[in-house]
PDB file of the backbone (N, CA, C, O) and the ligand in Angstrom, with CONECT records:
HET     ZN  A 101       1
ATOM      1  N   UNK A   1      22.706  14.277  11.745  1.00  0.00           N
ATOM      2  CA  UNK A   1      21.302  14.690  11.458  1.00  0.00           C
ATOM      3  C   UNK A   1      21.076  14.723   9.946  1.00  0.00           C
ATOM      4  O   UNK A   1      21.684  15.533   9.246  1.00  0.00           O
ATOM      5  N   UNK A   2      20.228  13.873   9.456  1.00  0.00           N
ATOM      6  CA  UNK A   2      19.982  13.829   8.020  1.00  0.00           C
ATOM      7  C   UNK A   2      18.890  14.825   7.632  1.00  0.00           C
ATOM      8  O   UNK A   2      18.123  15.274   8.484  1.00  0.00           O
ATOM      9  N   UNK A   3      18.822  15.166   6.353  1.00  0.00           N
ATOM     10  CA  UNK A   3      17.739  16.059   5.884  1.00  0.00           C
ATOM     11  C   UNK A   3      16.361  15.476   6.199  1.00  0.00           C
ATOM     12  O   UNK A   3      15.410  16.213   6.461  1.00  0.00           O
ATOM     13  N   UNK A   4      16.263  14.138   6.170  1.00  0.00           N
ATOM     14  CA  UNK A   4      14.984  13.491   6.479  1.00  0.00           C
ATOM     15  C   UNK A   4      14.596  13.772   7.938  1.00  0.00           C
ATOM     16  O   UNK A   4      13.439  14.067   8.237  1.00  0.00           O
ATOM     17  N   UNK A   5      15.581  13.675   8.837  1.00  0.00           N
ATOM     18  CA  UNK A   5      15.328  13.970  10.245  1.00  0.00           C
ATOM     19  C   UNK A   5      14.851  15.409  10.413  1.00  0.00           C
ATOM     20  O   UNK A   5      13.894  15.680  11.138  1.00  0.00           O
ATOM     21  N   UNK A   6      15.540  16.334   9.723  1.00  0.00           N
ATOM     22  CA  UNK A   6      15.170  17.753   9.825  1.00  0.00           C
ATOM     23  C   UNK A   6      13.736  17.966   9.376  1.00  0.00           C
ATOM     24  O   UNK A   6      12.959  18.658  10.033  1.00  0.00           O
ATOM     25  N   UNK A   7      13.396  17.355   8.238  1.00  0.00           N
ATOM     26  CA  UNK A   7      12.048  17.523   7.692  1.00  0.00           C
ATOM     27  C   UNK A   7      11.012  16.931   8.651  1.00  0.00           C
ATOM     28  O   UNK A   7       9.965  17.532   8.893  1.00  0.00           O
ATOM     29  N   UNK A   8      11.313  15.749   9.193  1.00  0.00           N
ATOM     30  CA  UNK A   8      10.380  15.082  10.105  1.00  0.00           C
ATOM     31  C   UNK A   8      10.195  15.918  11.369  1.00  0.00           C
ATOM     32  O   UNK A   8       9.081  16.048  11.877  1.00  0.00           O
ATOM     33  N   UNK A   9      11.296  16.484  11.874  1.00  0.00           N
ATOM     34  CA  UNK A   9      11.234  17.300  13.085  1.00  0.00           C
ATOM     35  C   UNK A   9      10.348  18.531  12.848  1.00  0.00           C
ATOM     36  O   UNK A   9       9.542  18.907  13.699  1.00  0.00           O
ATOM     37  N   UNK A  10      10.521  19.154  11.661  1.00  0.00           N
ATOM     38  CA  UNK A  10       9.735  20.352  11.341  1.00  0.00           C
ATOM     39  C   UNK A  10       8.247  20.014  11.289  1.00  0.00           C
ATOM     40  O   UNK A  10       7.416  20.764  11.803  1.00  0.00           O
ATOM     41  N   UNK A  11       7.910  18.869  10.661  1.00  0.00           N
ATOM     42  CA  UNK A  11       6.508  18.451  10.568  1.00  0.00           C
ATOM     43  C   UNK A  11       5.948  18.188  11.960  1.00  0.00           C
ATOM     44  O   UNK A  11       4.838  18.615  12.279  1.00  0.00           O
ATOM     45  N   UNK A  12       6.729  17.474  12.798  1.00  0.00           N
ATOM     46  CA  UNK A  12       6.274  17.145  14.147  1.00  0.00           C
ATOM     47  C   UNK A  12       5.985  18.408  14.942  1.00  0.00           C
ATOM     48  O   UNK A  12       4.979  18.495  15.647  1.00  0.00           O
ATOM     49  N   UNK A  13       6.884  19.397  14.823  1.00  0.00           N
ATOM     50  CA  UNK A  13       6.691  20.626  15.588  1.00  0.00           C
ATOM     51  C   UNK A  13       5.458  21.379  15.109  1.00  0.00           C
ATOM     52  O   UNK A  13       4.715  21.947  15.909  1.00  0.00           O
ATOM     53  N   UNK A  14       5.247  21.377  13.786  1.00  0.00           N
ATOM     54  CA  UNK A  14       4.087  22.070  13.227  1.00  0.00           C
ATOM     55  C   UNK A  14       2.791  21.424  13.740  1.00  0.00           C
ATOM     56  O   UNK A  14       1.793  22.115  13.943  1.00  0.00           O
ATOM     57  N   UNK A  15       2.808  20.118  13.947  1.00  0.00           N
ATOM     58  CA  UNK A  15       1.585  19.414  14.324  1.00  0.00           C
ATOM     59  C   UNK A  15       1.515  19.101  15.820  1.00  0.00           C
ATOM     60  O   UNK A  15       0.623  18.385  16.273  1.00  0.00           O
ATOM     61  N   UNK A  16       2.477  19.651  16.584  1.00  0.00           N
ATOM     62  CA  UNK A  16       2.441  19.462  18.030  1.00  0.00           C
ATOM     63  C   UNK A  16       2.708  18.034  18.473  1.00  0.00           C
ATOM     64  O   UNK A  16       2.216  17.603  19.516  1.00  0.00           O
ATOM     65  N   UNK A  17       3.499  17.282  17.671  1.00  0.00           N
ATOM     66  CA  UNK A  17       3.833  15.902  18.039  1.00  0.00           C
ATOM     67  C   UNK A  17       5.200  15.868  18.703  1.00  0.00           C
ATOM     68  O   UNK A  17       5.961  16.833  18.624  1.00  0.00           O
ATOM     69  N   UNK A  18       5.508  14.756  19.356  1.00  0.00           N
ATOM     70  CA  UNK A  18       6.817  14.571  19.966  1.00  0.00           C
ATOM     71  C   UNK A  18       7.841  14.366  18.845  1.00  0.00           C
ATOM     72  O   UNK A  18       7.797  13.350  18.151  1.00  0.00           O
ATOM     73  N   UNK A  19       8.770  15.326  18.658  1.00  0.00           N
ATOM     74  CA  UNK A  19       9.706  15.246  17.518  1.00  0.00           C
ATOM     75  C   UNK A  19      10.539  13.974  17.528  1.00  0.00           C
ATOM     76  O   UNK A  19      10.731  13.352  16.484  1.00  0.00           O
ATOM     77  N   UNK A  20      11.039  13.578  18.705  1.00  0.00           N
ATOM     78  CA  UNK A  20      11.903  12.388  18.763  1.00  0.00           C
ATOM     79  C   UNK A  20      11.142  11.149  18.297  1.00  0.00           C
ATOM     80  O   UNK A  20      11.669  10.335  17.538  1.00  0.00           O
ATOM     81  N   UNK A  21       9.896  11.015  18.760  1.00  0.00           N
ATOM     82  CA  UNK A  21       9.079   9.872  18.392  1.00  0.00           C
ATOM     83  C   UNK A  21       8.748   9.901  16.905  1.00  0.00           C
ATOM     84  O   UNK A  21       8.781   8.874  16.227  1.00  0.00           O
ATOM     85  N   UNK A  22       8.428  11.097  16.410  1.00  0.00           N
ATOM     86  CA  UNK A  22       8.043  11.223  15.007  1.00  0.00           C
ATOM     87  C   UNK A  22       9.223  10.906  14.093  1.00  0.00           C
ATOM     88  O   UNK A  22       9.070  10.200  13.096  1.00  0.00           O
ATOM     89  N   UNK A  23      10.416  11.437  14.441  1.00  0.00           N
ATOM     90  CA  UNK A  23      11.620  11.156  13.652  1.00  0.00           C
ATOM     91  C   UNK A  23      11.870   9.653  13.597  1.00  0.00           C
ATOM     92  O   UNK A  23      12.234   9.111  12.553  1.00  0.00           O
ATOM     93  N   UNK A  24      11.668   8.973  14.754  1.00  0.00           N
ATOM     94  CA  UNK A  24      11.877   7.531  14.795  1.00  0.00           C
ATOM     95  C   UNK A  24      10.918   6.819  13.836  1.00  0.00           C
ATOM     96  O   UNK A  24      11.304   5.889  13.127  1.00  0.00           O
ATOM     97  N   UNK A  25       9.666   7.274  13.830  1.00  0.00           N
ATOM     98  CA  UNK A  25       8.673   6.606  12.969  1.00  0.00           C
ATOM     99  C   UNK A  25       8.944   6.869  11.493  1.00  0.00           C
ATOM    100  O   UNK A  25       8.805   5.977  10.656  1.00  0.00           O
ATOM    101  N   UNK A  26       9.340   8.128  11.177  1.00  0.00           N
ATOM    102  CA  UNK A  26       9.655   8.451   9.782  1.00  0.00           C
ATOM    103  C   UNK A  26      10.835   7.624   9.301  1.00  0.00           C
ATOM    104  O   UNK A  26      10.847   7.123   8.177  1.00  0.00           O
ATOM    105  N   UNK A  27      11.855   7.488  10.199  1.00  0.00           N
ATOM    106  CA  UNK A  27      13.031   6.693   9.846  1.00  0.00           C
ATOM    107  C   UNK A  27      12.660   5.231   9.614  1.00  0.00           C
ATOM    108  O   UNK A  27      13.140   4.606   8.668  1.00  0.00           O
ATOM    109  N   UNK A  28      11.800   4.686  10.486  1.00  0.00           N
ATOM    110  CA  UNK A  28      11.379   3.292  10.354  1.00  0.00           C
ATOM    111  C   UNK A  28      10.632   3.092   9.039  1.00  0.00           C
ATOM    112  O   UNK A  28      10.800   2.075   8.366  1.00  0.00           O
ATOM    113  N   UNK A  29       9.799   4.081   8.679  1.00  0.00           N
ATOM    114  CA  UNK A  29       9.042   3.979   7.431  1.00  0.00           C
ATOM    115  C   UNK A  29       9.988   4.017   6.240  1.00  0.00           C
ATOM    116  O   UNK A  29       9.800   3.280   5.273  1.00  0.00           O
ATOM    117  N   UNK A  30      11.012   4.880   6.305  1.00  0.00           N
ATOM    118  CA  UNK A  30      11.985   4.977   5.215  1.00  0.00           C
ATOM    119  C   UNK A  30      12.769   3.673   5.100  1.00  0.00           C
ATOM    120  O   UNK A  30      13.060   3.216   3.995  1.00  0.00           O
ATOM    121  N   UNK A  31      13.113   3.073   6.245  1.00  0.00           N
ATOM    122  CA  UNK A  31      13.837   1.804   6.233  1.00  0.00           C
ATOM    123  C   UNK A  31      12.991   0.701   5.604  1.00  0.00           C
ATOM    124  O   UNK A  31      13.481  -0.090   4.798  1.00  0.00           O
ATOM    125  N   UNK A  32      11.697   0.660   5.988  1.00  0.00           N
ATOM    126  CA  UNK A  32      10.794  -0.352   5.422  1.00  0.00           C
ATOM    127  C   UNK A  32      10.724  -0.191   3.912  1.00  0.00           C
ATOM    128  O   UNK A  32      10.747  -1.169   3.164  1.00  0.00           O
ATOM    129  N   UNK A  33      10.636   1.077   3.474  1.00  0.00           N
ATOM    130  CA  UNK A  33      10.530   1.353   2.058  1.00  0.00           C
ATOM    131  C   UNK A  33      11.785   0.870   1.330  1.00  0.00           C
ATOM    132  O   UNK A  33      11.716   0.256   0.265  1.00  0.00           O
ATOM    133  N   UNK A  34      12.953   1.175   1.954  1.00  0.00           N
ATOM    134  CA  UNK A  34      14.212   0.737   1.348  1.00  0.00           C
ATOM    135  C   UNK A  34      14.272  -0.778   1.300  1.00  0.00           C
ATOM    136  O   UNK A  34      14.687  -1.360   0.297  1.00  0.00           O
ATOM    137  N   UNK A  35      13.853  -1.422   2.398  1.00  0.00           N
ATOM    138  CA  UNK A  35      13.912  -2.876   2.495  1.00  0.00           C
ATOM    139  C   UNK A  35      13.049  -3.529   1.417  1.00  0.00           C
ATOM    140  O   UNK A  35      13.394  -4.583   0.884  1.00  0.00           O
ATOM    141  N   UNK A  36      11.935  -2.892   1.109  1.00  0.00           N
ATOM    142  CA  UNK A  36      11.046  -3.438   0.086  1.00  0.00           C
ATOM    143  C   UNK A  36      11.552  -3.129  -1.319  1.00  0.00           C
ATOM    144  O   UNK A  36      11.025  -3.645  -2.304  1.00  0.00           O
ATOM    145  N   UNK A  37      12.574  -2.284  -1.403  1.00  0.00           N
ATOM    146  CA  UNK A  37      13.133  -1.946  -2.695  1.00  0.00           C
ATOM    147  C   UNK A  37      12.173  -1.167  -3.563  1.00  0.00           C
ATOM    148  O   UNK A  37      12.224  -1.249  -4.791  1.00  0.00           O
ATOM    149  N   UNK A  38      11.289  -0.404  -2.919  1.00  0.00           N
ATOM    150  CA  UNK A  38      10.327   0.351  -3.712  1.00  0.00           C
ATOM    151  C   UNK A  38      11.024   1.508  -4.410  1.00  0.00           C
ATOM    152  O   UNK A  38      12.030   2.026  -3.925  1.00  0.00           O
ATOM    153  N   UNK A  39      10.492   1.899  -5.526  1.00  0.00           N
ATOM    154  CA  UNK A  39      11.069   2.972  -6.319  1.00  0.00           C
ATOM    155  C   UNK A  39      10.831   4.314  -5.632  1.00  0.00           C
ATOM    156  O   UNK A  39       9.828   4.495  -4.942  1.00  0.00           O
ATOM    157  N   UNK A  40      11.757   5.252  -5.824  1.00  0.00           N
ATOM    158  CA  UNK A  40      11.554   6.574  -5.218  1.00  0.00           C
ATOM    159  C   UNK A  40      10.365   7.308  -5.857  1.00  0.00           C
ATOM    160  O   UNK A  40       9.798   8.223  -5.261  1.00  0.00           O
ATOM    161  N   UNK A  41      10.003   6.897  -7.064  1.00  0.00           N
ATOM    162  CA  UNK A  41       8.863   7.506  -7.744  1.00  0.00           C
ATOM    163  C   UNK A  41       7.907   6.428  -8.205  1.00  0.00           C
ATOM    164  O   UNK A  41       8.335   5.336  -8.579  1.00  0.00           O
ATOM    165  N   UNK A  42       6.619   6.719  -8.182  1.00  0.00           N
ATOM    166  CA  UNK A  42       5.681   5.796  -8.823  1.00  0.00           C
ATOM    167  C   UNK A  42       4.520   6.589  -9.404  1.00  0.00           C
ATOM    168  O   UNK A  42       4.228   7.705  -8.975  1.00  0.00           O
ATOM    169  N   UNK A  43       3.872   5.991 -10.379  1.00  0.00           N
ATOM    170  CA  UNK A  43       2.821   6.691 -11.091  1.00  0.00           C
ATOM    171  C   UNK A  43       1.465   6.372 -10.485  1.00  0.00           C
ATOM    172  O   UNK A  43       1.125   5.204 -10.294  1.00  0.00           O
ATOM    173  N   UNK A  44       0.695   7.400 -10.183  1.00  0.00           N
ATOM    174  CA  UNK A  44      -0.644   7.226  -9.644  1.00  0.00           C
ATOM    175  C   UNK A  44      -1.601   6.942 -10.800  1.00  0.00           C
ATOM    176  O   UNK A  44      -1.696   7.737 -11.735  1.00  0.00           O
ATOM    177  N   UNK A  45      -2.322   5.798 -10.741  1.00  0.00           N
ATOM    178  CA  UNK A  45      -3.226   5.441 -11.835  1.00  0.00           C
ATOM    179  C   UNK A  45      -4.441   6.363 -11.922  1.00  0.00           C
ATOM    180  O   UNK A  45      -5.087   6.439 -12.968  1.00  0.00           O
ATOM    181  N   UNK A  46      -4.755   7.064 -10.833  1.00  0.00           N
ATOM    182  CA  UNK A  46      -5.946   7.917 -10.823  1.00  0.00           C
ATOM    183  C   UNK A  46      -5.691   9.262 -11.504  1.00  0.00           C
ATOM    184  O   UNK A  46      -6.545   9.761 -12.237  1.00  0.00           O
ATOM    185  N   UNK A  47      -4.509   9.851 -11.260  1.00  0.00           N
ATOM    186  CA  UNK A  47      -4.235  11.169 -11.852  1.00  0.00           C
ATOM    187  C   UNK A  47      -3.105  11.101 -12.879  1.00  0.00           C
ATOM    188  O   UNK A  47      -2.747  12.112 -13.482  1.00  0.00           O
ATOM    189  N   UNK A  48      -2.542   9.892 -13.075  1.00  0.00           N
ATOM    190  CA  UNK A  48      -1.505   9.664 -14.086  1.00  0.00           C
ATOM    191  C   UNK A  48      -0.246  10.502 -13.891  1.00  0.00           C
ATOM    192  O   UNK A  48       0.514  10.717 -14.835  1.00  0.00           O
ATOM    193  N   UNK A  49      -0.027  10.976 -12.656  1.00  0.00           N
ATOM    194  CA  UNK A  49       1.180  11.747 -12.400  1.00  0.00           C
ATOM    195  C   UNK A  49       2.241  10.851 -11.786  1.00  0.00           C
ATOM    196  O   UNK A  49       1.928   9.965 -10.991  1.00  0.00           O
ATOM    197  N   UNK A  50       3.514  11.083 -12.159  1.00  0.00           N
ATOM    198  CA  UNK A  50       4.613  10.370 -11.525  1.00  0.00           C
ATOM    199  C   UNK A  50       5.030  11.190 -10.315  1.00  0.00           C
ATOM    200  O   UNK A  50       5.494  12.322 -10.448  1.00  0.00           O
ATOM    201  N   UNK A  51       4.856  10.596  -9.110  1.00  0.00           N
ATOM    202  CA  UNK A  51       5.074  11.342  -7.879  1.00  0.00           C
ATOM    203  C   UNK A  51       6.080  10.625  -6.995  1.00  0.00           C
ATOM    204  O   UNK A  51       6.215   9.404  -7.069  1.00  0.00           O
ATOM    205  N   UNK A  52       6.800  11.391  -6.143  1.00  0.00           N
ATOM    206  CA  UNK A  52       7.732  10.751  -5.207  1.00  0.00           C
ATOM    207  C   UNK A  52       6.986   9.890  -4.199  1.00  0.00           C
ATOM    208  O   UNK A  52       5.812  10.128  -3.915  1.00  0.00           O
ATOM    209  N   UNK A  53       7.677   8.883  -3.657  1.00  0.00           N
ATOM    210  CA  UNK A  53       7.041   7.946  -2.717  1.00  0.00           C
ATOM    211  C   UNK A  53       6.390   8.677  -1.548  1.00  0.00           C
ATOM    212  O   UNK A  53       5.399   8.201  -0.994  1.00  0.00           O
ATOM    213  N   UNK A  54       6.938   9.823  -1.171  1.00  0.00           N
ATOM    214  CA  UNK A  54       6.375  10.571  -0.045  1.00  0.00           C
ATOM    215  C   UNK A  54       4.961  11.078  -0.340  1.00  0.00           C
ATOM    216  O   UNK A  54       4.220  11.411   0.585  1.00  0.00           O
ATOM    217  N   UNK A  55       4.585  11.139  -1.608  1.00  0.00           N
ATOM    218  CA  UNK A  55       3.250  11.615  -1.966  1.00  0.00           C
ATOM    219  C   UNK A  55       2.194  10.532  -1.787  1.00  0.00           C
ATOM    220  O   UNK A  55       1.004  10.772  -1.987  1.00  0.00           O
ATOM    221  N   UNK A  56       2.650   9.316  -1.404  1.00  0.00           N
ATOM    222  CA  UNK A  56       1.719   8.202  -1.202  1.00  0.00           C
ATOM    223  C   UNK A  56       1.666   7.839   0.278  1.00  0.00           C
ATOM    224  O   UNK A  56       2.694   7.815   0.955  1.00  0.00           O
ATOM    225  N   UNK A  57       0.475   7.561   0.771  1.00  0.00           N
ATOM    226  CA  UNK A  57       0.357   7.098   2.156  1.00  0.00           C
ATOM    227  C   UNK A  57       0.891   5.665   2.231  1.00  0.00           C
ATOM    228  O   UNK A  57       0.917   4.944   1.233  1.00  0.00           O
ATOM    229  N   UNK A  58       1.315   5.270   3.431  1.00  0.00           N
ATOM    230  CA  UNK A  58       1.792   3.907   3.609  1.00  0.00           C
ATOM    231  C   UNK A  58       0.630   2.916   3.621  1.00  0.00           C
ATOM    232  O   UNK A  58      -0.459   3.214   4.111  1.00  0.00           O
ATOM    233  N   UNK A  59       0.886   1.749   3.077  1.00  0.00           N
ATOM    234  CA  UNK A  59      -0.070   0.650   3.163  1.00  0.00           C
ATOM    235  C   UNK A  59       0.754  -0.624   3.247  1.00  0.00           C
ATOM    236  O   UNK A  59       1.250  -1.134   2.243  1.00  0.00           O
ATOM    237  N   UNK A  60       0.888  -1.125   4.469  1.00  0.00           N
ATOM    238  CA  UNK A  60       1.788  -2.267   4.666  1.00  0.00           C
ATOM    239  C   UNK A  60       1.266  -3.540   4.020  1.00  0.00           C
ATOM    240  O   UNK A  60       1.995  -4.528   3.927  1.00  0.00           O
ATOM    241  N   UNK A  61       0.011  -3.531   3.571  1.00  0.00           N
ATOM    242  CA  UNK A  61      -0.525  -4.718   2.913  1.00  0.00           C
ATOM    243  C   UNK A  61      -0.126  -4.759   1.440  1.00  0.00           C
ATOM    244  O   UNK A  61      -0.315  -5.771   0.766  1.00  0.00           O
ATOM    245  N   UNK A  62       0.435  -3.636   0.942  1.00  0.00           N
ATOM    246  CA  UNK A  62       0.830  -3.585  -0.462  1.00  0.00           C
ATOM    247  C   UNK A  62       2.295  -3.993  -0.632  1.00  0.00           C
ATOM    248  O   UNK A  62       3.120  -3.798   0.260  1.00  0.00           O
ATOM    249  N   UNK A  63       2.589  -4.558  -1.786  1.00  0.00           N
ATOM    250  CA  UNK A  63       3.925  -5.071  -2.036  1.00  0.00           C
ATOM    251  C   UNK A  63       5.013  -4.036  -1.873  1.00  0.00           C
ATOM    252  O   UNK A  63       6.090  -4.343  -1.361  1.00  0.00           O
ATOM    253  N   UNK A  64       4.748  -2.811  -2.301  1.00  0.00           N
ATOM    254  CA  UNK A  64       5.789  -1.786  -2.194  1.00  0.00           C
ATOM    255  C   UNK A  64       5.600  -0.923  -0.946  1.00  0.00           C
ATOM    256  O   UNK A  64       6.318   0.058  -0.750  1.00  0.00           O
ATOM    257  N   UNK A  65       4.627  -1.293  -0.100  1.00  0.00           N
ATOM    258  CA  UNK A  65       4.438  -0.581   1.159  1.00  0.00           C
ATOM    259  C   UNK A  65       3.732   0.755   1.030  1.00  0.00           C
ATOM    260  O   UNK A  65       3.650   1.523   1.989  1.00  0.00           O
ATOM    261  N   UNK A  66       3.215   1.028  -0.179  1.00  0.00           N
ATOM    262  CA  UNK A  66       2.544   2.310  -0.409  1.00  0.00           C
ATOM    263  C   UNK A  66       1.154   2.084  -0.982  1.00  0.00           C
ATOM    264  O   UNK A  66       0.889   1.069  -1.625  1.00  0.00           O
ATOM    265  N   UNK A  67       0.267   3.049  -0.738  1.00  0.00           N
ATOM    266  CA  UNK A  67      -1.056   2.991  -1.342  1.00  0.00           C
ATOM    267  C   UNK A  67      -0.913   3.027  -2.864  1.00  0.00           C
ATOM    268  O   UNK A  67       0.091   3.502  -3.393  1.00  0.00           O
ATOM    269  N   UNK A  68      -1.931   2.518  -3.557  1.00  0.00           N
ATOM    270  CA  UNK A  68      -1.890   2.495  -5.012  1.00  0.00           C
ATOM    271  C   UNK A  68      -2.005   3.909  -5.568  1.00  0.00           C
ATOM    272  O   UNK A  68      -1.270   4.293  -6.477  1.00  0.00           O
ATOM    273  N   UNK A  69      -2.943   4.682  -5.006  1.00  0.00           N
ATOM    274  CA  UNK A  69      -3.135   6.053  -5.488  1.00  0.00           C
ATOM    275  C   UNK A  69      -2.478   7.046  -4.537  1.00  0.00           C
ATOM    276  O   UNK A  69      -2.259   6.747  -3.363  1.00  0.00           O
ATOM    277  N   UNK A  70      -2.168   8.230  -5.058  1.00  0.00           N
ATOM    278  CA  UNK A  70      -1.469   9.239  -4.267  1.00  0.00           C
ATOM    279  C   UNK A  70      -2.377   9.807  -3.177  1.00  0.00           C
ATOM    280  O   UNK A  70      -3.589   9.597  -3.190  1.00  0.00           O
ATOM    281  N   UNK A  71      -1.767  10.535  -2.225  1.00  0.00           N
ATOM    282  CA  UNK A  71      -2.532  11.087  -1.105  1.00  0.00           C
ATOM    283  C   UNK A  71      -3.665  11.986  -1.583  1.00  0.00           C
ATOM    284  O   UNK A  71      -4.762  11.964  -1.025  1.00  0.00           O
ATOM    285  N   UNK A  72      -3.391  12.781  -2.625  1.00  0.00           N
ATOM    286  CA  UNK A  72      -4.418  13.702  -3.130  1.00  0.00           C
ATOM    287  C   UNK A  72      -5.620  12.933  -3.650  1.00  0.00           C
ATOM    288  O   UNK A  72      -6.760  13.293  -3.358  1.00  0.00           O
ATOM    289  N   UNK A  73      -5.377  11.877  -4.418  1.00  0.00           N
ATOM    290  CA  UNK A  73      -6.479  11.091  -4.979  1.00  0.00           C
ATOM    291  C   UNK A  73      -7.197  10.326  -3.868  1.00  0.00           C
ATOM    292  O   UNK A  73      -8.419  10.183  -3.894  1.00  0.00           O
ATOM    293  N   UNK A  74      -6.425   9.832  -2.886  1.00  0.00           N
ATOM    294  CA  UNK A  74      -7.018   9.175  -1.719  1.00  0.00           C
ATOM    295  C   UNK A  74      -7.979  10.119  -1.018  1.00  0.00           C
ATOM    296  O   UNK A  74      -9.106   9.749  -0.690  1.00  0.00           O
ATOM    297  N   UNK A  75      -7.512  11.358  -0.789  1.00  0.00           N
ATOM    298  CA  UNK A  75      -8.318  12.346  -0.070  1.00  0.00           C
ATOM    299  C   UNK A  75      -9.570  12.689  -0.868  1.00  0.00           C
ATOM    300  O   UNK A  75     -10.653  12.842  -0.304  1.00  0.00           O
ATOM    301  N   UNK A  76      -9.415  12.807  -2.188  1.00  0.00           N
ATOM    302  CA  UNK A  76     -10.555  13.148  -3.040  1.00  0.00           C
ATOM    303  C   UNK A  76     -11.592  12.025  -3.008  1.00  0.00           C
ATOM    304  O   UNK A  76     -12.797  12.274  -2.974  1.00  0.00           O
ATOM    305  N   UNK A  77     -11.094  10.772  -3.019  1.00  0.00           N
ATOM    306  CA  UNK A  77     -12.013   9.642  -3.012  1.00  0.00           C
ATOM    307  C   UNK A  77     -12.746   9.569  -1.666  1.00  0.00           C
ATOM    308  O   UNK A  77     -13.947   9.307  -1.609  1.00  0.00           O
ATOM    309  N   UNK A  78     -11.990   9.808  -0.584  1.00  0.00           N
ATOM    310  CA  UNK A  78     -12.604   9.792   0.743  1.00  0.00           C
ATOM    311  C   UNK A  78     -13.672  10.875   0.850  1.00  0.00           C
ATOM    312  O   UNK A  78     -14.744  10.644   1.409  1.00  0.00           O
ATOM    313  N   UNK A  79     -13.379  12.048   0.317  1.00  0.00           N
ATOM    314  CA  UNK A  79     -14.330  13.162   0.386  1.00  0.00           C
ATOM    315  C   UNK A  79     -15.599  12.831  -0.404  1.00  0.00           C
ATOM    316  O   UNK A  79     -16.710  13.130   0.034  1.00  0.00           O
ATOM    317  N   UNK A  80     -15.417  12.209  -1.575  1.00  0.00           N
ATOM    318  CA  UNK A  80     -16.583  11.839  -2.390  1.00  0.00           C
ATOM    319  C   UNK A  80     -17.433  10.808  -1.657  1.00  0.00           C
ATOM    320  O   UNK A  80     -18.662  10.873  -1.656  1.00  0.00           O
ATOM    321  N   UNK A  81     -16.727   9.834  -1.021  1.00  0.00           N
ATOM    322  CA  UNK A  81     -17.440   8.762  -0.323  1.00  0.00           C
ATOM    323  C   UNK A  81     -18.235   9.349   0.847  1.00  0.00           C
ATOM    324  O   UNK A  81     -19.352   8.922   1.138  1.00  0.00           O
ATOM    325  N   UNK A  82     -17.620  10.353   1.518  1.00  0.00           N
ATOM    326  CA  UNK A  82     -18.266  10.960   2.656  1.00  0.00           C
ATOM    327  C   UNK A  82     -19.511  11.738   2.191  1.00  0.00           C
ATOM    328  O   UNK A  82     -20.534  11.761   2.874  1.00  0.00           O
ATOM    329  N   UNK A  83     -19.398  12.367   1.026  1.00  0.00           N
ATOM    330  CA  UNK A  83     -20.500  13.187   0.520  1.00  0.00           C
ATOM    331  C   UNK A  83     -21.678  12.321   0.112  1.00  0.00           C
ATOM    332  O   UNK A  83     -22.828  12.707   0.322  1.00  0.00           O
ATOM    333  N   UNK A  84     -21.409  11.139  -0.475  1.00  0.00           N
ATOM    334  CA  UNK A  84     -22.504  10.254  -0.886  1.00  0.00           C
ATOM    335  C   UNK A  84     -22.103   8.811  -0.599  1.00  0.00           C
ATOM    336  O   UNK A  84     -21.592   8.117  -1.478  1.00  0.00           O
ATOM    337  N   UNK A  85     -22.340   8.358   0.646  1.00  0.00           N
ATOM    338  CA  UNK A  85     -21.912   7.014   1.082  1.00  0.00           C
ATOM    339  C   UNK A  85     -22.474   5.891   0.196  1.00  0.00           C
ATOM    340  O   UNK A  85     -21.851   4.836   0.078  1.00  0.00           O
ATOM    341  N   UNK A  86     -23.608   6.098  -0.408  1.00  0.00           N
ATOM    342  CA  UNK A  86     -24.219   5.037  -1.195  1.00  0.00           C
ATOM    343  C   UNK A  86     -23.535   4.835  -2.543  1.00  0.00           C
ATOM    344  O   UNK A  86     -23.742   3.815  -3.200  1.00  0.00           O
ATOM    345  N   UNK A  87     -22.713   5.814  -2.957  1.00  0.00           N
ATOM    346  CA  UNK A  87     -22.072   5.745  -4.259  1.00  0.00           C
ATOM    347  C   UNK A  87     -20.939   4.733  -4.275  1.00  0.00           C
ATOM    348  O   UNK A  87     -20.453   4.379  -5.350  1.00  0.00           O
ATOM    349  N   UNK A  88     -20.501   4.254  -3.103  1.00  0.00           N
ATOM    350  CA  UNK A  88     -19.429   3.290  -3.038  1.00  0.00           C
ATOM    351  C   UNK A  88     -18.088   3.911  -3.375  1.00  0.00           C
ATOM    352  O   UNK A  88     -17.956   5.135  -3.395  1.00  0.00           O
ATOM    353  N   UNK A  89     -17.057   3.048  -3.650  1.00  0.00           N
ATOM    354  CA  UNK A  89     -15.732   3.578  -3.924  1.00  0.00           C
ATOM    355  C   UNK A  89     -15.713   4.146  -5.323  1.00  0.00           C
ATOM    356  O   UNK A  89     -14.683   4.652  -5.770  1.00  0.00           O
TER     357      UNK A  89
HETATM  358 ZN    ZN A 101      -3.218  10.678  -7.829  1.00  0.00          ZN2+
END
């Protein structure tokens, strides 16, 4: 049992998901990340912070398999877009 499995299991239980399935998906995502050779840390251009890969949502269309901006900036942008749809991205 790796620390990653433990963490994934804890998250799954908190969110009422099937732990076995969630652990499998987290492991697959970690494998994809390793396969792509992405760095454990990357800098978010929106907030200029260097954050661990886990702070970024997955985006399989991107070269490193991660969104360009961190989850926090993604969420902030989504919230702004929702508040004023005409303002665009
Ligand atoms: Zn950010």
